[in-house]
N, C-alpha and C positions, 0 to 999 in steps of 0.2 A: 508415515508420520508416527512418531513414538508416543507412547503413553508416558506421562510424567513420573519422575521418581518422587519419593516422599519429600525430599528436600525441595525439589522444584514446586511441588504442590504447596508446601508450607510458605515458600517465597511468594507465590502467586496469590495466596490468601492472607498474607501478612501485612503488617502495618507499613513496612518500608515501601512495598509496591503500591499500597493504597494511597500513601501520602505523595508518591511521585507521579501518580496518574494525572493530576491537574497540570503539572508542568509538561508532561508528554503531550496531552491533548492540546494545550495552548500552543505548542510548537508545531502542531499539524496545521497546514495552511487551510483556514476555513473556506477560502475562496475556491478550493479545488475539491472539497468534500462532496458537494452536490447534495441531492436529496436522499438517494439510496446508498447506504454505506455498509460494506461487509467487513467485519473484523475476523481474520483467520487466526486460529490459535489464541482465542480470547481468554483462556484460563478461567479465572473466577468471575470475569465480566467487569472488572473495575474500569478498564478503558472504555468499553461499550457504555457503561453507566455514565461516565464523565462526558463522553461524546454526546450522548442523548440529552443530558441535562444542559450542557453548554450550547448545543445546537438543536433546539427543540423542533426546528423545521426539517430535521433529518429523520430517516427511519434507519435504525441500526440493527443489522443481523449479526449476532455473535455466534461463532462456531468454534468447536474444539473437538479433537478426537478422543480425549480422555473423558470417560463417563463421569468421573468424580468432578472434573472441572465443569462439564456440561451441567451437572446438578447444582454446583456452587453458583454458576452464572445464572441459571434459571431462578434460583432462590434470590440472588442479589437483584435481578432485574424484574421480579414479579410485579412490582408496583411502578415500573417505569414504562409509560404507555407507548412510546415510539420505538420499542425494542422487541426482538424475538431471539430465541436461542435454539440452536439445533446442533446435533453431532455432525461432524464433517471431517473428512480427511483432506487436508490442504493440497495433497497431490492429485486428488480426484474430486473436485468440488461438485456437489449435487445441484448445481444451478445451471440454467440455460446460458448460452452465450449472451453477452451484452446485457446482463441483469443489473449491474450496479454502476453508480457514478464514480465510486472510489472503493478501493480495497486497502484496509489498514492492517499492518503487521507490526507488533511491538515485541521485540526480543524473543521471537519464536523460530525464525527461519533456521537458525543453527541447530535446532532440535529435529529438523527434517533432514534425514540423510540425503534424500534426492531433492534438495532445495531448488534445483533448476526446474523440476516438474511443478513445484509450487509457484515459481515465477511464471511459468507458462499458463498455469491455471488461473492465477490472479489476473493476468492480462486477458485471457479468454473471456472471463465473466465481466470485464469492464465494457462499458458503453464507449462509443467513439468519443474521444476527448477526455476519457476517464484517466485516473491516476492511481498507481499502486504506491503507497506512501508508508513510511515507518522508520523503524530503528532495528538494528541488530548488533549483537556482540561480534567482534571480528577475532580472527585468529591471532592471539598473542600468547606468550608463554604463561602468563597469569591465568587467562581464560581457559587455556588448555588444561592446566593443572587443576583448576577448580572443577571442571567438568569430569576429569578423570577420577578425582576423589569422590565425586557424587555417583559415579558409575552409571550415569544416564547416557543413553545414545545421543550422540552429537556429531556434527560435522561443521566445524568453524571454517570460515573462509576469509580471505584477504579482500580488502576493498577492490583491488584490481581484478580479482576473479569475478566478483559480482558485476562490475562494470563490463568486463569482457563477455560474460554470459548474456547480459542485456543487449550489447551490441550484436552478438551472434544471432540473437532472436529478433533483431531489427527494432530494438527499443532504444529510446533516449533515456539515459539515467543521469540524473543530477544527484551526485553523492558528495558527502563530506564526512570527515571523522570528527568525533567529539570525545570528551572525557579522556584526554591524553591518548588519543588514537585507539581507544578500546571499543568505541561504539561507532557504527556507521549509520548515518542519516541518509535516507534515499527517497527520491521521487522518480518514478518510472512511468513513461508514457510511450505509446506506440509511435513509431517514427512516421 
């Protein structure tokens, strides 16, 4: 998993991301979140904060590989009681099997060159009946151009690639694209 570029850090700590987190969290199915929620690639912790505030019955663990983002999330979540923050590589999560009811990922998988490993790790740490849920940017000419300009490591994927990898791993993936087919919404469960 890559450390963020300055542009990505600015986006994750910026007003646009902060103002969109409410809509993102409201779109996540509250019925599947469960009690113990892991957010991978949490960036500044905006999604984790919103999840914890809107679902006070949950315990949210926010993780990121980038030390700047871990620090930002720790600062943001310092007064939010049902949260914790720790550094973690999404391709090698430091949690035992079956630790969480849900794993949330919002716009970060494309920054993991081996996103298939992240998919396997997310499923590994899920309890039976758990769900890996979230959003990601898909491979389009616009998304590719933006990421090349930013010069950050990335590996965008097509929705069919994501679904095929889930099927290969024996997982059921419910996916749909939004925002003019630029964003993939997913819910992944063990078959």
